[in-house]
C-alpha positions, 0 to 999 in steps of 0.5 A: 499500499503506498505510503503516507508523509505526515509533517507533524510539529517537532513537539508531537512526541513531547511528553512536555506539550501534550496538546489536543492537536499533538494527541490527535496526530499521534493517535491517527498516525497509530491508527492509519499504520495499525490499519495497514497503511504505512505512514513516515512522520516527519516532525520539524521544528520550528516556531510555527505557525510564524517560523524563523528562516531555518524551519521555513528552510528546512520545511522546505527541503523536506516537501522538495525531496518528496518525488511527485504524487506522493500523499502527503498529510500536513498539519496546519500548524505546521504548513497553513502560516507558510504558503510561499513554502508550500504553494510551489510543491502543491501540484505534484504532491497530493496535500491534505492539510488537517486544521485542528485551530484556525490559525487567526483563532489563537486567543490574544492574537494582535488583530494585524497578527490575526490578519496575516495569519488568516490570509496564510491559511486561506492562501495555504488551504486554497492550494490543498487537494484536501482539507481535514477539519476535526468538528463540524463547527471548524469545517463550517469556520473554514468554509465560511471564512475561507470560501472553500468549497464544502466538497473538499472539507472533510469532518474527522473526530477525535476518537477516544479510547475506553476507560473505566467508569468513574467512582465519584464521590457523594459530594461531587467536590473533586472537580478537574481542568485538564487543559494547558494553562493559556489564555484561550483556556479560560483558567483565570474565569475559572478561578474568578468562579471557584472564588465564587462558591469558595464556601463549598467543599471541593478541591480542584486540579488543573492539569496542562501545560505551564509552558505560558510562564506570564500567563501562568504567574497571573493565573497563579497570582489570582488564586493567591488572591483569594486565598485558595491556593490549597484548594486549587493545584497547577500540577503540569502536564499529565500523560498515560497512566496520570493522565488516566488517574486524574479522570478517574478520580473526577466528579466533574469536568471543566472546561471553561474556554474561550475558543475551542474547536472540539475539545477532546478532553470532553470525550476523555472524561465523558468516556469515563462517565465524568460529566463535563461543564464546558463553554457554549462555544466553537465545538464543545457543544458538539463533543459534549453531545447528547445521550441516546435519549436525548439527555445533556451529559454536563453543562454549557455556560457563556465563555468569559462568565464567571458569574455563570460558571459560578453559578453552575458549580453551585447547582452542581455542588449543592444539588444531588439530583442533578448530580445523579441525573448528569452522572446517568446521561454522561454514562449513557453518551459514554456507549456511544462514543466512537474510537480513533480507528473510526478517525482514521478510517476516515482520514484513509478514505480522503487520502485514498479518493487523493491517490485515484 
């Protein structure tokens, strides 16, 4: 079977940066290989999506060295910001670009930077043979924002590995937030919301990369300001058994993101029957989904609204009936979650189309 060349960020296998995009890439390549589709992974170091000259030259050399007709699956973080590097090879390679997050949607960008990244992404996707998105919301965002033909954009939702049911505590006070501590993930909103329920019994474990040093310090200062140092813990990134234990010990996953193309941690929690409190933004409601009977396995609140988030937390912590209903709905939703093999099958179908 013809080899697929996967162009990935240099951090794809770095345990210190367990981003959703990196995790998706790793699972996808492993599942494609397990299904008998050879994958040659090439990880490219660089400050993507705005790399320096050396990284641009490295990517250009990689693309130039691939034979005509090679099927290339490229992470959009690497290629979408450098259309001048990608475009010269687009006509002879069969290029599928996987977009985890539209570049201009990253939180905290200056308007001029967002505009420049948006234009660069539009130019790259215009020369791609196919575009892969991780949610229906992202697909619509790319079609509407970049004027792409809907038939060129394919949705390959993240899968999830099954996990044992979390036991859950009677009071529901074991809260977890699994997300890198960056402005987009809304930890500052979470801390403000937790301060409004400081009179109740709970603790919150925040597991995620602490590489955005300035923002991490601002979040730590906020925690100290409210006197929550003993109750809100930033434990850094967790993976493997440690991450599974975090989900398994949780009563409620809280994801207060300002932007989210899907939110893989949502389905990871649901795979263990843990309800989710998240923001009604981007693809997060799609990830939360509904159980087979139509019930919602969690709660949705507006983004950037500590009062709404705090109100939902108070309801969860004080209403045993609500906890019981949401746990039951999460258990039913768990039964309908698809695995990574389904994600790989979707992507394989798109890549096979490029070969033809």
